[in-house]
C-alpha positions as CSV (number, residue, x, y, z in Angstrom):
1,M,147.2,25.4,78.1
2,K,144.2,23.7,79.8
3,R,146.1,23.8,83.1
4,I,146.9,27.5,82.9
5,I,143.2,28.4,82.1
6,G,142.0,26.1,85.0
7,T,144.4,27.7,87.4
8,A,143.4,31.2,86.4
9,L,139.7,30.3,86.9
10,M,140.4,28.9,90.3
11,I,142.3,32.1,91.4
12,L,139.5,34.3,90.0
13,A,136.8,32.2,91.9
14,L,138.8,32.4,95.1
15,F,139.3,36.2,94.8
16,L,135.6,36.7,94.2
17,T,134.7,34.5,97.2
18,I,137.0,36.4,99.5
19,Q,135.7,39.8,98.4
20,A,132.1,38.6,98.8
21,Q,132.8,37.6,102.4
22,T,134.0,41.0,103.3
23,G,131.0,42.8,101.7
24,K,127.8,43.8,103.4
25,V,124.4,44.0,101.6
26,L,123.1,47.5,102.2
27,K,120.0,47.3,100.0
28,S,118.3,45.1,97.5
29,F,115.5,45.3,95.1
30,N,114.0,43.2,92.3
31,T,115.3,43.6,88.8
32,Q,113.2,44.6,85.9
33,G,112.1,41.8,83.5
34,K,112.7,38.1,83.8
35,L,116.2,37.7,82.3
36,P,118.5,40.5,83.5
37,T,121.8,40.3,81.6
38,G,123.7,43.5,82.4
39,L,124.1,46.1,85.1
40,C,126.2,49.2,85.4
41,Y,126.3,52.4,87.5
42,D,126.8,55.8,85.9
43,G,127.5,57.6,89.2
44,Q,123.9,58.5,89.7
45,N,121.6,55.7,88.3
46,L,121.8,52.0,87.6
47,W,121.3,50.8,84.1
48,Q,120.0,47.2,83.5
49,T,119.4,45.2,80.4
50,D,116.8,42.5,80.1
51,Q,117.2,39.8,77.5
52,E,113.5,38.7,77.4
53,S,112.0,42.2,76.8
54,D,114.9,43.5,74.8
55,K,114.9,46.7,76.9
56,I,117.4,48.8,78.7
57,Y,116.2,50.2,82.0
58,C,117.4,53.3,83.9
59,L,116.8,52.7,87.6
60,N,117.0,55.0,90.6
61,A,120.0,53.6,92.6
62,E,118.4,54.4,95.9
63,T,115.0,52.8,95.4
64,G,115.2,50.6,92.3
65,E,112.3,52.5,90.7
66,V,112.3,52.7,86.9
67,I,113.2,56.2,85.7
68,K,112.9,55.2,82.0
69,S,113.1,52.2,79.7
70,I,114.6,52.2,76.2
71,E,114.1,49.6,73.4
72,S,117.4,47.9,72.8
73,P,119.0,48.7,69.5
74,A,119.9,45.0,69.1
75,Y,118.4,41.7,69.8
76,W,119.1,40.2,73.2
77,P,121.0,43.0,75.0
78,V,123.8,41.7,77.2
79,G,126.3,43.7,79.3
80,L,126.7,47.4,79.6
81,A,129.8,49.6,79.8
């Protein structure tokens, strides 16, 4: 079982490395808060969670500017879907 999990992790790491090598950074901007723990795109805006502030941020996908922030309904928000 350990061998299967180890092999799966190696394949996943290789796939991510290959994909990263073909990508090009078009823009970058700083995240909100000190401990960003989740990021998703809704087709228009980026949504980011921050574990330290317990907030969910809606960001302009073009500029990274905060559109709004929401208090997380739970302690330490992680991941978004």
